[in-house]
C-alpha positions in Angstrom: -121.9 -155.7 25.4 -124.4 -155.9 28.4 -124.6 -158.4 31.1 -127.7 -159.7 33.2 -129.4 -157.2 35.2 -128.7 -157.1 39.0 -130.2 -159.2 41.4 -132.2 -158.4 44.5 -130.4 -157.2 47.4 -129.0 -160.4 49.1 -129.8 -160.8 52.8 -127.0 -161.7 55.1 -126.2 -165.3 56.2 -127.4 -164.8 60.1 -127.6 -168.4 60.8 -124.4 -170.5 61.0 -124.0 -172.7 58.0 -121.6 -175.7 57.1 -119.7 -175.8 53.9 -121.0 -177.7 50.9 -121.1 -181.3 51.7 -119.6 -182.0 48.1 -116.3 -180.6 49.6 -115.8 -183.9 51.0 -115.0 -185.1 47.6 -113.7 -181.9 46.0 -111.1 -181.2 48.6 -109.5 -184.5 48.4 -109.6 -184.5 44.6 -107.9 -181.1 44.5 -105.2 -182.3 46.8 -104.7 -185.6 44.8 -104.5 -183.8 41.5 -101.4 -181.9 42.9 -99.9 -185.0 44.1 -100.2 -186.8 40.7 -96.3 -186.8 40.0 -95.7 -188.0 43.6 -98.1 -190.7 43.1 -96.5 -191.5 39.9 -93.3 -191.9 41.4 -94.3 -194.1 44.3 -96.6 -196.4 42.3 -95.5 -196.7 38.7 -91.9 -196.3 39.4 -92.0 -198.0 42.7 -91.3 -201.5 40.8 -93.9 -203.1 43.1 -92.3 -202.3 46.5 -95.0 -202.8 49.2 -94.1 -199.8 51.4 -94.4 -197.6 48.2 -98.1 -198.8 47.8 -98.8 -198.7 51.6 -97.5 -195.1 51.9 -99.6 -194.0 48.7 -102.8 -195.4 50.5 -101.7 -193.8 53.7 -101.4 -190.3 52.1 -105.1 -190.7 50.2 -106.5 -191.8 53.4 -105.2 -188.9 55.4 -106.4 -186.4 52.6 -109.6 -187.7 53.0 -109.8 -187.9 56.5 -108.7 -184.3 56.8 -111.3 -183.0 54.3 -114.0 -184.9 56.5 -112.7 -183.1 59.7 -112.6 -179.8 58.1 -116.4 -180.1 56.8 -117.3 -181.5 60.4 -115.8 -178.6 62.2 -116.4 -175.5 59.9 -119.1 -173.1 60.4 -119.8 -169.6 59.1 -122.3 -166.8 59.0 -122.5 -163.4 57.8 -123.8 -160.7 59.8 -124.7 -157.0 59.2 -121.6 -156.1 60.9 -118.9 -159.0 60.0 -118.0 -162.3 58.6 -117.5 -165.1 61.2 -115.9 -168.6 60.6 -115.2 -171.2 63.3 -112.9 -174.2 62.3 -110.5 -176.5 63.6 -110.5 -179.7 65.8 -107.6 -180.0 68.3 -106.9 -176.1 67.6 -110.1 -174.4 67.3 -110.0 -170.9 65.3 -112.7 -168.3 65.3 -112.2 -165.9 62.6 -114.0 -162.6 62.3 -113.6 -160.0 59.4 -115.5 -156.6 59.9 -117.4 -156.1 56.8 -116.1 -152.5 56.5 -112.5 -154.0 56.3 -113.5 -155.9 53.2 -111.3 -154.8 50.2 -111.8 -157.5 47.7 -114.1 -160.9 47.3 -112.1 -163.6 45.4 -114.0 -166.8 43.9 -111.7 -169.4 42.9 -112.8 -172.8 41.1 -110.1 -175.4 40.7 -110.6 -178.1 38.3 -112.3 -180.3 40.9 -114.5 -177.5 42.2 -115.7 -177.1 38.7 -116.7 -180.5 37.9 -118.9 -180.4 41.0 -120.2 -177.0 40.7 -118.4 -175.4 43.6 -116.3 -172.2 44.2 -114.1 -171.2 47.1 -114.7 -167.6 48.4 -111.6 -165.7 49.9 -112.3 -162.2 51.6 -109.3 -159.9 51.2 -109.0 -157.3 53.8 -105.6 -155.6 53.4 -102.2 -155.2 52.6 -100.9 -158.5 54.1 -103.6 -160.0 51.6 -101.6 -163.5 51.1 -103.0 -166.8 51.6 -102.6 -168.0 55.3 -101.6 -164.5 56.3 -104.8 -162.4 56.4 -108.6 -162.6 55.2 -110.9 -165.3 55.3 -111.7 -168.6 52.9 -114.7 -170.5 52.4 -114.0 -173.6 50.7 -116.3 -174.8 49.4 -119.8 -173.4 48.6 -122.2 -173.9 45.5 -121.2 -171.5 42.6 -124.8 -170.0 43.1 -124.3 -169.3 46.7 -120.7 -168.2 46.0 -122.2 -165.7 43.8 -125.0 -164.6 46.2 -122.3 -164.3 49.2 -120.1 -162.2 46.7 -123.2 -159.7 46.7 -123.5 -159.8 50.3 -120.0 -159.0 51.1 -119.8 -156.0 48.7 -122.9 -154.7 49.5 -123.6 -152.1 52.4 -125.9 -153.4 54.9 -130.0 -152.9 53.9 -130.3 -150.8 56.9 -127.6 -148.3 55.4 -128.7 -148.4 51.9 -132.4 -148.1 50.8 -133.8 -150.7 48.8 -134.1 -148.6 45.8 -130.4 -148.5 45.6 -130.5 -152.1 44.2 -132.4 -151.1 41.1 -131.9 -152.9 37.9 -128.9 -151.9 36.1 -127.1 -153.7 33.3 -123.4 -154.7 33.9 -120.9 -153.4 31.4 -118.0 -155.2 29.9 -115.0 -153.1 29.7 -112.6 -155.6 28.4 -112.4 -159.2 27.4 -110.1 -161.8 25.9 -108.6 -161.4 22.6 -106.7 -164.4 20.9 -104.2 -161.9 19.3 -103.1 -161.0 22.6 -101.0 -164.3 22.7 -98.4 -162.6 20.8 -97.3 -160.6 24.0 -96.9 -164.0 25.9 -93.2 -164.5 24.8 -92.3 -161.2 25.9 -93.1 -161.8 29.6 -90.4 -164.6 30.1 -92.7 -166.9 31.9 -91.9 -169.4 29.3 -88.3 -169.8 30.3 -89.5 -170.4 33.9 -92.2 -173.0 32.8 -89.6 -174.8 30.4 -87.2 -175.0 33.5 -89.6 -176.6 35.8 -90.6 -179.0 33.2 -87.2 -179.9 32.3 -86.7 -180.6 36.0 -89.7 -182.7 36.4 -88.7 -184.6 33.0 -85.2 -185.3 34.2 -86.2 -186.8 37.3 -89.0 -189.0 35.7 -86.4 -190.3 33.3 -84.1 -191.1 36.2 -86.8 -193.1 38.1 -87.4 -195.0 34.6 -83.9 -195.6 33.9 -84.2 -194.0 30.8 -80.9 -192.2 29.6 -81.3 -188.6 28.6 -78.1 -187.5 29.3 -76.2 -189.7 26.8 -78.4 -188.4 23.7 -78.1 -184.9 25.0 -74.6 -185.0 25.4 -74.1 -186.4 21.8 -76.3 -183.7 20.5 -74.2 -180.9 22.5 -71.1 -182.5 20.8 -72.6 -182.4 17.4 -73.7 -178.9 17.7 -70.3 -177.7 19.2 -68.5 -179.2 16.1 -70.4 -177.0 13.8 -69.4 -173.5 12.6 -69.8 -171.0 15.1 -72.4 -169.1 13.6 -74.6 -172.4 13.0 -73.8 -173.2 16.6 -75.3 -169.9 18.0 -78.2 -169.7 15.6 -79.2 -173.5 16.5 -79.0 -172.7 20.5 -80.9 -169.5 19.9 -83.6 -171.2 17.8 -84.2 -173.9 20.5 -84.2 -171.5 23.5 -86.6 -169.2 21.3 -88.9 -172.0 20.4 -89.1 -173.4 24.1 -89.6 -169.9 25.4 -92.6 -169.3 23.0 -94.4 -172.4 23.5 -93.8 -172.3 27.2 -94.9 -168.8 27.5 -98.1 -169.3 25.3 -99.2 -172.3 27.6 -98.7 -170.2 30.8 -100.5 -167.3 29.2 -103.5 -169.4 28.1 -103.5 -171.2 31.6 -103.4 -167.9 33.6 -105.7 -165.7 31.6 -108.0 -167.8 29.6 -111.3 -166.3 29.3 -110.4 -163.0 30.7 -113.3 -160.5 31.3 -113.3 -157.2 33.0 -116.7 -155.7 33.8 -118.4 -153.1 35.9 -121.1 -154.9 38.0 -124.4 -153.6 38.7 -123.2 -153.6 42.5 -120.5 -150.8 41.8 -117.7 -153.2 41.7 -115.1 -153.9 39.1 -114.7 -157.6 38.7 -111.8 -159.7 36.7 -112.6 -163.0 35.6 -109.9 -165.5 34.0 -108.3 -168.8 34.1 -108.4 -172.0 32.2 -108.1 -174.9 34.7 -108.6 -172.8 37.9 -110.8 -170.3 37.2 -110.9 -166.8 39.4 -113.0 -164.1 39.8 -112.0 -160.9 41.9 -114.3 -158.2 42.7 -113.1 -154.6 43.9 -115.6 -152.0 45.3 -115.3 -148.8 43.0 -115.3 -146.8 46.1 -112.0 -148.0 47.2 -110.2 -147.6 43.9 -107.8 -144.9 44.0 -106.0 -145.2 40.6 -104.4 -147.6 38.1 -100.8 -148.4 37.4 -99.6 -149.4 33.9 -96.7 -151.6 34.0 -94.3 -152.0 31.0 -91.5 -154.2 31.3 -88.6 -153.8 28.8 -89.3 -156.6 26.2 -93.2 -156.0 26.6 -92.6 -152.3 25.9 -90.3 -153.1 22.9 -93.6 -155.0 21.7 -95.9 -152.1 22.3 -97.4 -154.2 25.0 -98.2 -153.3 28.8 -100.3 -154.7 31.6 -102.5 -152.9 34.2 -103.0 -153.0 38.0 -105.7 -151.5 40.4 -104.5 -149.1 43.0 -106.9 -149.9 45.9 -107.5 -148.7 49.4 -106.0 -151.3 51.9 -104.8 -153.5 49.1 -101.1 -153.8 48.3 -99.2 -155.1 45.2 -98.6 -158.7 46.5 -100.4 -161.5 44.8 -102.8 -161.2 42.2 -105.9 -159.5 43.5 -105.0 -156.2 42.0 -104.8 -157.6 38.2 -106.6 -155.2 35.9 -105.5 -156.4 32.4 -102.9 -159.1 31.5 -100.1 -158.3 28.8 -101.9 -156.8 26.0 -101.7 -153.9 23.7 -100.6 -150.7 25.4 -103.6 -148.9 23.4 -105.8 -151.3 25.3 -104.1 -150.8 28.6 -104.6 -146.8 28.3 -108.3 -147.4 27.2 -108.9 -149.9 30.1 -107.6 -147.4 32.6 -109.7 -144.4 31.4 -112.7 -146.9 31.5 -112.1 -148.2 35.1 -111.4 -144.3 36.3 -114.6 -143.3 34.4 -112.7 -140.8 32.1 -113.2 -139.8 28.5 -109.7 -139.7 27.9 -107.1 -142.0 29.1 -105.1 -140.1 32.1 -102.3 -142.5 31.4 -101.9 -140.7 28.1 -101.5 -137.4 29.7 -98.0 -135.4 28.7 -95.5 -135.6 31.4 -93.1 -133.1 32.4 -89.2 -133.7 32.0 -86.9 -133.7 34.8 -84.0 -131.7 34.7 -80.4 -132.5 33.3 -79.2 -133.1 36.6 -81.4 -136.4 36.9 -79.7 -137.5 33.5 -76.4 -137.1 35.0 -77.2 -139.0 38.1 -78.5 -142.1 36.1 -75.5 -142.1 33.9 -73.0 -141.9 36.4 -74.8 -144.9 38.5 -75.0 -146.7 35.4 -71.5 -146.1 33.7 -69.2 -146.0 36.8 -70.0 -149.6 38.3 -68.8 -151.4 35.1 -65.7 -148.8 34.8 -64.7 -149.9 38.3 -65.3 -153.7 37.6 -63.2 -153.5 34.5 -60.2 -151.6 36.2 -60.3 -154.3 39.2 -60.4 -157.2 36.6 -57.5 -155.5 34.5 -55.3 -155.8 37.7 -56.3 -159.1 39.0 -58.0 -161.1 36.2 -56.8 -162.2 32.5 -57.0 -159.4 29.9 -60.1 -160.8 28.1 -62.2 -160.2 31.3 -61.9 -156.5 31.7 -62.5 -156.2 27.8 -65.7 -158.1 27.8 -66.8 -155.6 31.0 -65.8 -152.6 28.9 -67.6 -153.5 26.0 -70.8 -153.5 28.2 -70.2 -149.7 29.1 -72.2 -148.4 25.8 -75.2 -150.7 27.0 -75.0 -149.4 30.5 -75.1 -145.8 29.3 -77.9 -146.4 27.1 -79.9 -148.2 30.0 -79.0 -144.7 32.0 -80.2 -142.7 29.3 -83.6 -144.8 29.0 -84.0 -144.7 32.9 -84.0 -140.7 32.4 -86.4 -140.7 29.5 -88.8 -142.7 31.3 -88.9 -140.1 34.0 -92.0 -137.8 34.1 -94.7 -136.4 36.4 -97.9 -134.4 36.0 -100.9 -133.2 37.7 -104.3 -132.9 36.3 -107.7 -131.9 37.9 -108.2 -135.2 39.6 -105.1 -137.1 39.2 -101.3 -137.4 40.1 -99.3 -138.9 37.6 -95.6 -140.3 38.1 -93.5 -142.4 35.8 -90.2 -144.0 36.4 -88.0 -147.1 35.5 -86.4 -148.8 32.5 -86.1 -152.6 33.0 -89.8 -152.3 34.4 -91.4 -148.9 33.6 -94.4 -148.1 35.8 -96.8 -145.3 35.3 -99.2 -144.6 38.4 -102.3 -142.4 38.1 -103.5 -141.7 41.7 -106.6 -139.7 42.7 -105.4 -136.6 44.2 -108.4 -137.1 47.0 -106.5 -140.4 48.0 -103.4 -138.5 48.9 -103.2 -138.1 52.5 -99.6 -136.8 52.9 -96.4 -135.9 51.5 -92.8 -136.9 52.2 -89.8 -135.0 50.7 -86.3 -136.4 51.2 -83.1 -135.6 49.6 -79.7 -137.6 49.5 -76.4 -136.0 50.0 -75.9 -136.2 45.9 -79.4 -134.9 45.5 -78.8 -132.1 47.5 -75.5 -131.2 45.6 -77.5 -131.5 42.3 -80.5 -129.5 43.5 -82.9 -132.5 43.2 -85.6 -134.0 45.6 -87.8 -137.0 45.7 -91.4 -136.2 46.4 -93.4 -139.0 47.8 -97.2 -139.1 47.9 -98.5 -141.1 50.7 -102.0 -143.0 50.5 -103.9 -145.6 52.0 -104.0 -147.5 48.8 -101.6 -149.7 46.7 -97.9 -149.3 47.9 -98.8 -146.8 50.3 -96.2 -144.6 48.9 -95.7 -143.4 45.1 -92.4 -141.4 44.2 -91.5 -138.5 41.9 -87.9 -139.1 41.6 -85.3 -136.7 41.3 -87.3 -133.8 40.3 -86.2 -130.1 40.7 -86.9 -128.9 44.2 -89.1 -125.9 43.2 -91.0 -128.1 40.8 -91.4 -130.9 43.2 -93.0 -128.4 45.7 -95.2 -127.0 43.2 -96.4 -130.2 42.0 -97.3 -131.5 45.7 -98.9 -127.9 46.3 -100.9 -128.1 43.1 -102.0 -131.8 43.6 -103.2 -131.2 47.3 -103.6 -127.4 47.9 -102.8 -126.1 51.1 -101.3 -129.3 52.6 -97.7 -128.0 52.2 -98.3 -124.4 52.4 -97.9 -124.1 56.3 -94.6 -125.8 56.1 -93.5 -123.7 53.2 -94.1 -120.6 55.2 -92.1 -121.9 58.1 -89.3 -122.4 55.5 -89.3 -118.9 54.4 
């Protein structure tokens, strides 16, 4: 499926500009939507108390006034060298971001923004890329202006790029939302978190309304407890499963509805998603250094995975590196190949096994702690406690075996691959040209087992990716193969 052709080169915004005047309505609206539960508690549940009404009016007035001051005091401009923004009344802030430091451009539209055709632009600049810590945000501009500024911010200055570089090229859809992906939502455990938060809100709401929820819940619990143990366990499991399934599906839809991954004509990879709050994150392809395929245990059991980008100057924190939501693992492999412009998915490259010593280390670390705990409990606690812990030893051993089975590494013509983890198995595909150094480390126990940890350092993603518990000779050979001549002088000195 092709997207519309690329627009002409977008000129920088040299003059100072204000934010869109509609933000005077949109910003208070977004803030008030987030405070709806508070206003319900103050007004509806306040039983007509005057101070609650006055407090609600005061909060609304403060929010509106703050939005007005924000609009009056904020100016921005984009030159060929940097993005500048001046804001603040009592405390003036002058922010400037060099354009060569821009890593991502994030267009976000909350419900209020969408009602008025506006968007907020966030310029991501690096590994401390968290709201309030780094970067620069323009909230809000018109959606058309936001799209134009996205092109400005992700396009090299015209003086450095000839006009013919902006020739018309169609965009390409690499992946998009599939309703069948909803079956992976319950495998993310997000439903339990959402259900817990919703239950807490419902309890507080009921307490304010003097609705007695605990008595019927207590009666229901007594009734369940009086049933045969098998029926009790089945009922509890069914209720938990139902709540988790519905909650996780709701969270999945809200976060990822309308997901679309595209390669834009301006040589960026762009992810769009969101139901109530839409979000569009663009990453310049020249800063992509690889992909990371993540398989949490439950998601892996359902043959699912999700994917992230490994981008220069952009860490794993936040959501700017999301490439693919929980989806079939086959789709994750395909998307990884498409983003890296490979015919075959590099994430499917056969990996080399690690030596048996790595298995022994994982079994020891998995089995010894519960055995020690069982011994302590047998001495100080009732008999049944240590017996329960001892019964978990086979599961711990199985976890240790799975951790070993997940280990692997490989080097291809273009990439270094490393895989590790059991509860969360991660496979990283890192461009060899993005590796800027190696770190070789050995603990006391690794030395006795003849193992090392080889760490590839890079300016992208985590900044360091580990090949854990590999045989010393294999690890050094891998490092030398991935980046020839980088380790050779040190190896000669060691000889």
